[in-house]
ZALUMKOL-859881 format. One line per 2 residues: their letters; for each residue x, y, z of C-alpha. Coordinates in pm, 1 decimal, padded with zeros to 6 digits. Example, Ala and Ser with C-alpha at 12.3 -4.5 7.8 and 13.67 -1.06 7.14 Angstrom:
<atoms>
AS> 01230.0 -00450.0 00780.0 ~ 01367.0 -00106.0 00714.0
</atoms>
This chain:
<atoms>
MD> 01925.7 01748.7 00055.0 ~ 01941.9 02109.6 -00066.1
HA> 02269.7 02235.8 -00203.4 ~ 02416.2 02580.6 -00153.6
PP> 02483.6 02776.8 -00474.1 ~ 02841.3 02727.4 -00607.6
AR> 02917.5 03099.9 -00578.0 ~ 02827.9 03102.6 -00209.3
NK> 03024.3 02782.9 -00153.6 ~ 03329.1 02951.5 -00304.3
SY> 03278.1 03258.0 -00084.9 ~ 03259.3 03037.3 00224.2
RV> 03583.8 02866.4 00133.4 ~ 03765.5 03194.0 00071.8
LV> 03653.2 03330.8 00409.8 ~ 03752.7 03009.3 00586.7
FL> 04094.1 03012.8 00418.2 ~ 04159.3 03375.5 00517.1
FL> 04052.8 03304.3 00876.6 ~ 04285.1 03005.4 00905.5
VC> 04577.1 03202.0 00762.3 ~ 04519.9 03467.8 01028.0
ML> 04554.9 03204.9 01305.5 ~ 04890.7 03071.0 01187.9
PL> 05115.9 03367.3 01285.7 ~ 05034.8 03315.0 01655.3
HV> 05136.6 02950.5 01626.5 ~ 05458.3 03045.6 01448.9
VI> 05547.2 03292.3 01726.9 ~ 05477.0 03036.8 02001.2
AW> 05679.1 02768.9 01819.1 ~ 05972.6 03006.8 01762.1
NS> 05981.8 03103.0 02129.4 ~ 05968.6 02733.8 02227.7
VD> 06269.0 02615.5 02024.3 ~ 06513.1 02633.8 02315.6
LI> 06267.0 02462.4 02551.3 ~ 06218.6 02181.8 02299.3
RK> 06591.9 02134.5 02262.9 ~ 06631.9 02109.5 02641.8
GY> 06360.4 01842.3 02673.9 ~ 06061.7 02028.0 02820.0
PD> 05790.7 01882.3 02588.4 ~ 05587.7 01571.9 02668.9
FS> 05781.9 01386.1 02400.9 ~ 06043.6 01333.2 02673.3
TF> 05827.7 01068.7 02836.5 ~ 05793.7 00865.4 02514.8
YS> 06163.6 00902.6 02435.5 ~ 06270.9 00794.2 02784.4
GA> 06026.2 00501.5 02790.4 ~ 06162.6 00377.2 02458.6
AI> 06521.2 00429.2 02578.7 ~ 06448.9 00212.1 02884.8
LR> 06323.5 -00065.8 02657.3 ~ 06623.4 -00032.4 02428.1
QG> 06852.3 -00079.2 02727.9 ~ 06674.3 -00406.7 02809.2
LG> 06511.8 -00267.6 03125.3 ~ 06149.5 -00333.3 03033.8
KQ> 06053.0 -00448.7 03383.1 ~ 06169.6 -00109.8 03514.1
LY> 05962.1 00086.6 03264.2 ~ 05748.1 00243.7 03538.8
DE> 06024.6 00282.8 03796.1 ~ 06062.0 00655.8 03863.4
QT> 06431.9 00639.4 03948.7 ~ 06507.1 00462.3 03621.8
QY> 06295.2 00712.9 03429.6 ~ 06465.5 01008.2 03594.2
KV> 06812.4 00868.0 03532.9 ~ 06739.1 00818.6 03163.1
QQ> 06579.3 01161.3 03126.1 ~ 06879.6 01327.2 03286.4
EF> 07087.2 01199.0 02995.9 ~ 06903.8 01420.3 02744.6
AA> 06692.5 01664.9 02951.2 ~ 06919.5 01769.2 03236.5
GV> 06850.2 02135.0 03152.4 ~ 06482.1 02115.1 03252.4
SI> 06481.1 02327.5 03566.2 ~ 06112.1 02284.5 03656.6
RQ> 06139.2 01911.0 03729.2 ~ 06271.5 01759.2 04049.6
GP> 06181.5 01411.8 03925.0 ~ 06092.5 01243.3 03595.6
LP> 05814.3 01329.3 03358.1 ~ 05650.4 00990.7 03417.4
YI> 05578.8 00741.2 03145.0 ~ 05219.5 00627.2 03208.3
HP> 05113.5 00486.9 02871.6 ~ 05081.0 00110.4 02809.3
PF> 05410.4 -00077.1 02759.4 ~ 05346.6 -00166.9 02394.8
EA> 05345.2 00200.6 02295.1 ~ 05705.0 00244.6 02406.5
VW> 05801.6 -00004.2 02134.7 ~ 05680.8 00240.1 01865.4
FT> 05926.8 00503.1 01982.4 ~ 06230.7 00274.7 02012.9
PF> 06369.2 00362.5 01664.6 ~ 06365.8 00730.9 01760.6
TL> 06611.5 00665.0 02044.1 ~ 06877.3 00596.7 01778.8
LS> 06866.1 00972.8 01718.4 ~ 06948.6 01261.0 01949.3
YP> 06649.4 01396.4 02139.8 ~ 06605.3 01717.8 01931.6
TA> 06635.0 01525.3 01604.5 ~ 06394.7 01257.2 01728.0
FV> 06143.9 01527.3 01823.6 ~ 06154.8 01680.0 01475.8
MW> 06126.2 01340.4 01307.5 ~ 05827.6 01243.6 01524.9
DA> 05648.3 01567.0 01438.3 ~ 05724.8 01510.4 01069.7
LN> 05571.5 01162.8 01097.4 ~ 05263.4 01316.7 01260.4
LV> 05221.4 01543.4 00957.6 ~ 05231.2 01229.1 00744.6
FL> 04953.3 01083.9 00963.6 ~ 04744.8 01395.8 00900.8
AI> 04805.6 01366.6 00526.1 ~ 04695.7 01000.9 00534.9
LF> 04384.3 01105.7 00726.9 ~ 04304.4 01348.4 00444.4
YV> 04299.4 01065.0 00190.3 ~ 04109.2 00834.1 00427.7
LR> 03830.8 01090.3 00472.4 ~ 03794.5 01201.2 00111.0
EA> 03557.9 00915.4 00029.2 ~ 03316.8 01012.2 00308.1
VP> 03366.0 01391.0 00310.4 ~ 03331.0 01517.3 -00049.3
WL> 03448.3 01873.5 00013.2 ~ 03797.2 01736.0 00077.4
QQ> 03804.1 01627.3 -00287.6 ~ 03796.9 01995.1 -00382.2
VS> 04103.3 02098.9 -00180.6 ~ 04467.6 01994.1 -00186.5
VA> 04645.2 01801.3 00086.0 ~ 04861.3 02110.7 00141.3
LW> 04553.0 02320.5 00219.5 ~ 04425.7 02044.8 00450.7
LL> 04755.6 02045.4 00641.0 ~ 04741.5 02424.1 00660.9
GC> 04396.7 02400.5 00818.7 ~ 04517.3 02134.4 01064.9
LA> 04813.8 02348.3 01168.8 ~ 04579.0 02642.4 01222.3
FF> 04377.7 02432.4 01471.2 ~ 04530.0 02504.8 01812.6
PV> 04489.5 02152.4 01959.5 ~ 04679.5 02002.4 01662.3
FF> 04947.8 02268.8 01686.9 ~ 04975.6 02210.1 02061.8
AL> 05003.2 01832.9 02006.0 ~ 05295.2 01893.8 01769.5
LQ> 05451.2 02143.5 02010.8 ~ 05443.1 01882.3 02287.2
GQ> 05540.0 01589.5 02062.3 ~ 05225.3 01408.9 02173.5
DI> 05080.5 01086.7 02026.9 ~ 04717.2 01198.5 01991.3
LV> 04736.3 01240.3 01612.9 ~ 04784.8 00864.2 01579.8
LV> 04447.4 00824.8 01750.8 ~ 04292.5 01088.2 01521.9
LL> 04396.5 00877.5 01222.6 ~ 04255.5 00562.7 01384.5
FG> 03924.5 00739.1 01458.2 ~ 03916.2 00840.0 01092.0
GV> 03945.5 00470.6 01008.1 ~ 03663.1 00389.3 01252.1
YV> 03436.9 00643.7 01081.5 ~ 03504.4 00517.8 00728.7
FL> 03475.0 00149.7 00822.0 ~ 03146.1 00207.2 01005.8
RR> 03004.5 00382.9 00700.2 ~ 03092.5 00070.9 00500.6
DS> 02939.1 -00154.0 00769.1 ~ 03285.4 -00304.6 00827.4
DL> 03234.4 -00322.5 01202.4 ~ 03514.2 -00572.2 01265.6
MA> 03774.5 -00343.3 01107.7 ~ 03631.2 -00044.7 01297.3
GC> 03674.4 -00241.1 01619.8 ~ 04034.4 -00324.3 01527.2
CL> 04106.3 00047.3 01478.8 ~ 03961.9 00118.8 01822.9
GL> 04170.7 -00164.6 01968.1 ~ 04487.4 -00012.2 01821.6
GI> 04390.1 00312.3 01996.0 ~ 04389.2 00152.6 02341.7
FR> 04705.2 00347.8 02424.8 ~ 04454.8 00628.8 02488.5
FH> 04197.8 00406.3 02657.7 ~ 04021.1 00697.6 02829.1
LV> 03934.9 00838.4 02484.4 ~ 03853.2 00503.9 02323.0
LP> 03631.1 00332.7 02581.0 ~ 03346.2 00591.0 02569.2
LV> 03309.4 00540.6 02193.8 ~ 03323.6 00161.7 02237.4
LI> 03040.9 00180.5 02493.4 ~ 02829.7 00400.4 02265.7
LL> 02876.5 00154.9 01977.8 ~ 02785.7 -00134.1 02205.3
YR> 02463.6 00045.5 02298.0 ~ 02390.5 00065.6 01925.5
RR> 02438.2 -00315.5 01913.5 ~ 02744.8 -00310.2 01689.6
SK> 02872.2 -00633.5 01847.8 ~ 03136.4 -00698.2 01581.8
VL> 03301.4 -00373.8 01690.5 ~ 03352.8 -00526.3 02033.4
LG> 03499.8 -00842.1 01878.7 ~ 03756.6 -00647.5 01676.4
FV> 03833.8 -00422.1 01971.5 ~ 03887.1 -00705.6 02220.7
AT> 04093.8 -00915.6 01979.9 ~ 04328.4 -00629.3 01892.1
AA> 04357.3 -00506.1 02249.8 ~ 04436.3 -00862.8 02363.7
VL> 04727.6 -00888.5 02120.1 ~ 04865.3 -00554.7 02239.6
GL> 04813.0 -00671.2 02598.2 ~ 05022.8 -00982.7 02534.9
IS> 05299.3 -00767.0 02387.6 ~ 05285.8 -00555.9 02704.2
VA> 05308.6 -00868.8 02921.8 ~ 05616.4 -00975.3 02727.6
II> 05774.6 -00638.8 02810.7 ~ 05696.3 -00595.9 03182.3
GW> 05563.2 -00936.3 03290.5 ~ 05226.0 -01039.6 03432.5
EG> 05291.1 -00881.6 03771.3 ~ 05376.9 -00547.5 03616.6
ML> 05076.4 -00562.7 03386.5 ~ 04834.6 -00640.6 03668.5
SY> 04966.9 -00350.3 03875.0 ~ 04958.4 -00107.0 03578.7
PS> 04600.0 00025.4 03634.6 ~ 04666.3 00109.4 04000.8
HV> 04998.4 00268.4 03903.4 ~ 04827.9 00498.0 03652.4
WQ> 04554.2 00588.0 03901.5 ~ 04805.0 00672.5 04175.4
LE> 05005.4 00891.0 03936.8 ~ 04688.4 01070.6 03826.1
QS> 04594.7 01145.0 04187.5 ~ 04952.2 01246.1 04271.7
ME> 04974.9 01489.5 03977.6 ~ 04638.1 01638.6 04074.2
RR> 04757.1 01694.1 04433.7 ~ 05077.3 01857.2 04305.5
QT> 04869.3 02081.2 04076.5 ~ 05059.1 01961.6 03768.4
VI> 04746.3 01812.3 03610.2 ~ 04420.0 01957.1 03738.5
PI> 04063.8 01931.1 03605.1 ~ 04017.8 02303.0 03531.0
RM> 04283.3 02262.4 03260.0 ~ 04069.6 01999.7 03087.6
AS> 03806.1 02070.9 02822.5 ~ 03576.4 01804.5 02960.6
LR> 03264.4 01756.5 03165.8 ~ 03485.0 01659.1 03458.7
GL> 03684.6 01981.8 03433.8 ~ 03373.7 02198.6 03402.1
MD> 03175.7 02032.5 03681.3 ~ 03470.5 02005.0 03920.6
NL> 03524.6 02378.0 03881.2 ~ 03157.1 02448.9 03952.0
LL> 03093.8 02195.0 04229.1 ~ 03410.7 02135.7 04430.9
PH> 03412.8 02468.9 04612.1 ~ 03063.7 02389.8 04740.3
VP> 03022.6 02010.3 04772.7 ~ 03243.9 01715.5 04881.4
KL> 03454.1 01551.8 04610.7 ~ 03257.1 01227.5 04634.8
IS> 02933.6 01410.0 04551.6 ~ 03109.5 01589.5 04266.2
DI> 03239.1 01260.2 04126.2 ~ 02891.4 01102.4 04144.0
AI> 02736.7 01402.4 03967.7 ~ 03004.7 01388.3 03695.6
SI> 02944.9 01014.6 03644.9 ~ 02569.3 01064.0 03610.0
AS> 02612.3 01355.9 03368.8 ~ 02867.1 01159.1 03163.7
FA> 02632.8 00861.4 03139.6 ~ 02349.2 01090.9 03029.4
LM> 02569.7 01247.6 02761.2 ~ 02667.6 00905.8 02627.7
LF> 02299.1 00808.8 02607.2 ~ 02235.2 01134.9 02422.8
AA> 02507.7 01048.8 02172.9 ~ 02383.9 00691.7 02128.0
HN> 02028.3 00815.8 02071.6 ~ 02143.9 01062.7 01806.1
WN> 02355.9 00809.0 01617.5 ~ 02139.0 00556.9 01437.6
PR> 02347.1 00338.9 01199.5 ~ 02039.7 00250.8 00993.9
DR> 01958.1 00615.8 00927.1 ~ 02200.5 00716.7 00651.8
AT> 02057.1 01068.9 00640.8 ~ 02193.9 01144.2 00988.9
FD> 02478.7 00890.7 01012.0 ~ 02757.9 01147.9 00972.0
LG> 02615.4 01406.0 01211.6 ~ 02542.1 01129.6 01463.5
FA> 02899.7 01005.8 01449.2 ~ 03019.8 01364.5 01494.2
VC> 02810.9 01387.3 01812.7 ~ 02964.8 01061.0 01937.1
VV> 03319.5 01193.0 01893.3 ~ 03243.6 01523.9 02065.5
VT> 03077.1 01340.5 02354.8 ~ 03375.2 01100.8 02375.9
VL> 03602.7 01401.4 02428.9 ~ 03362.4 01553.8 02682.5
VS> 03322.7 01245.6 02903.1 ~ 03688.9 01140.9 02898.9
YH> 03845.5 01145.7 03244.3 ~ 04161.0 01310.0 03112.3
TL> 04112.2 01562.7 02829.0 ~ 04393.0 01813.8 02778.2
AY> 04416.6 02074.4 02501.4 ~ 04593.3 01851.2 02249.9
DL> 04328.6 01578.7 02295.7 ~ 04083.5 01808.5 02118.3
SL> 04270.2 01717.8 01798.3 ~ 04008.1 01439.5 01778.2
LL> 03759.9 01711.6 01688.9 ~ 03913.3 01730.8 01339.9
LP> 03665.7 01458.4 01242.7 ~ 03343.4 01631.4 01353.7
VA> 03483.7 01957.4 01216.1 ~ 03532.1 01800.8 00871.0
IG> 03182.7 01648.2 00887.6 ~ 03030.9 01975.5 01010.2
VQ> 03194.0 02184.0 00737.3 ~ 03061.0 01940.3 00476.5
YL> 02710.7 01978.3 00618.9 ~ 02731.3 02358.0 00629.0
FE> 02854.8 02381.3 00271.0 ~ 02604.0 02140.6 00120.5
ND> 02284.6 02184.8 00322.4 ~ 02105.5 02506.6 00242.6
GM> 01788.3 02407.4 00425.4 ~ 01917.7 02437.9 00781.5
RP> 01735.6 02660.5 01023.1 ~ 01922.1 02993.4 01045.3
EI> 01970.2 02971.9 01422.6 ~ 02130.1 02624.1 01401.5
RA> 02354.9 02733.7 01115.0 ~ 02461.0 03037.8 01317.2
LL> 02534.3 02823.7 01625.0 ~ 02747.1 02579.4 01426.2
II> 02943.8 02863.2 01267.8 ~ 03000.4 03022.6 01610.8
VL> 03122.1 02690.5 01750.5 ~ 03366.3 02640.7 01461.9
FL> 03488.6 02998.2 01501.4 ~ 03556.1 02950.5 01873.4
LF> 03728.2 02616.9 01814.5 ~ 03964.8 02769.5 01559.4
FS> 04015.2 03104.1 01735.9 ~ 04366.1 03035.5 01861.3
PL> 04404.5 03343.0 02087.8 ~ 04122.0 03208.8 02304.8
HA> 04289.4 02868.2 02339.5 ~ 04632.9 03017.8 02398.1
VL> 04504.4 03241.1 02678.2 ~ 04309.1 02962.9 02848.4
VM> 04596.1 02713.0 02823.0 ~ 04897.1 02932.2 02889.4
RE> 04761.7 03217.7 03099.3 ~ 04428.2 03166.5 03270.4
GH> 04439.0 02787.9 03305.1 ~ 04059.1 02761.0 03277.2
YD> 04050.9 02541.6 02969.8 ~ 03743.2 02374.4 03117.1
LI> 03540.9 02662.1 02966.8 ~ 03592.7 02508.0 02621.3
AL> 03363.2 02228.4 02742.7 ~ 03077.2 02480.7 02722.8
VL> 03150.8 02524.1 02351.8 ~ 03149.2 02147.3 02302.3
LL> 02819.0 02110.8 02488.7 ~ 02666.3 02382.2 02269.2
WC> 02797.9 02196.1 01964.5 ~ 02636.4 01870.4 02079.3
WA> 02305.5 02044.9 02137.6 ~ 02308.4 02211.9 01793.7
LG> 02397.2 01887.0 01616.4 ~ 02129.4 01701.8 01813.7
RE> 01867.6 01957.3 01711.9 ~ 01966.4 01928.9 01345.9
IS> 01948.6 01549.0 01362.7 ~ 01603.0 01565.4 01522.0
TT> 01482.7 01808.1 01255.3 ~ 01616.4 01590.2 00973.4
RR> 01449.1 01280.2 01116.5 ~ 01121.0 01459.2 01162.5
LR> 01122.5 01592.1 00806.3 ~ 01203.5 01249.9 00666.1
GL> 00956.2 01071.5 00889.7 ~ 01230.6 00868.5 01057.7
TA> 01250.0 00768.4 01421.2 ~ 01552.1 00665.4 01624.7
S> 01558.8 00304.8 01729.4
</atoms>
């Protein structure tokens, strides 16, 4: 591998730092203007807080009862004028247990403490990745956190009090364990992430295609334990009806225009926007399924565990594709892209032999991903966040081309 001259490396880092600093003021303004809304209970954190409060009151079997949810939410979020019913809790029962200690605090205090804990998760991720991503050894954890906060999806996750950063940390564990050939531990990390099953299952399927069978063992074992905890909370009947409950809520929210595909940076969002005005929904769904399957095959082909020269870039492709093919990918879910970003920056800094057009494409992609005004407009004004999927598809293509070039130069073939 060719290495970029130290002077140019330093110049890159200075430019990146200045760019990230320029993104932060917008986030500060948005956060400042959202303080009153947070205090009143508008953020998504309300659903986790209310779910945990229901458990703490010993009403586990009523966890998914809308009347119970609404009654509990009225105790701390009565000032939310845009809701005529509850912000529904749709995550697995075991996750509500994590948030139970926060219900000992007032809602605003719990929100702040949860976000503080998420910053701790990001700091832990920094130390987890340093072994595999050497450029992180040259920066401080404070600078890493600054970069994370400048990434709009991470900022938006914190603004909403979402749980996605837990999954980011778990994916970081998956990456490091796979590099060590510790497939069982990687599978356990994926199993712990089952609270976001729509973002975990695509990666599990890709790994299965690559015949990492121990990953499946760790995943199933961990998910089974969490499933038993969920059964203890809501009973077998409640657990068996959970999938249909989630599906009905998803369809209901789509009909009410509260969660719609064009607000998702995914293949589903992009293709629904292009196809639905012209073809029946069934045809659109079939086309999305075929395209998603093709993308997963693309990712599996580009990630060859036995090829250490392309292992990191291949894993980056897998994560980007996982985000793209997820059925439900909102802005904060793109926080998962911190991993391929870290891998991509490492590759850009250290590999001076890339073709200029691929280097330019990767830099453009990173610029668009970190250009917060674009994300803010698409999320808060235009609503067409599905357009970000085009950026992710371009990213996949560029990474795939670089992997192919590296294999060809080294005389390697994918198996």
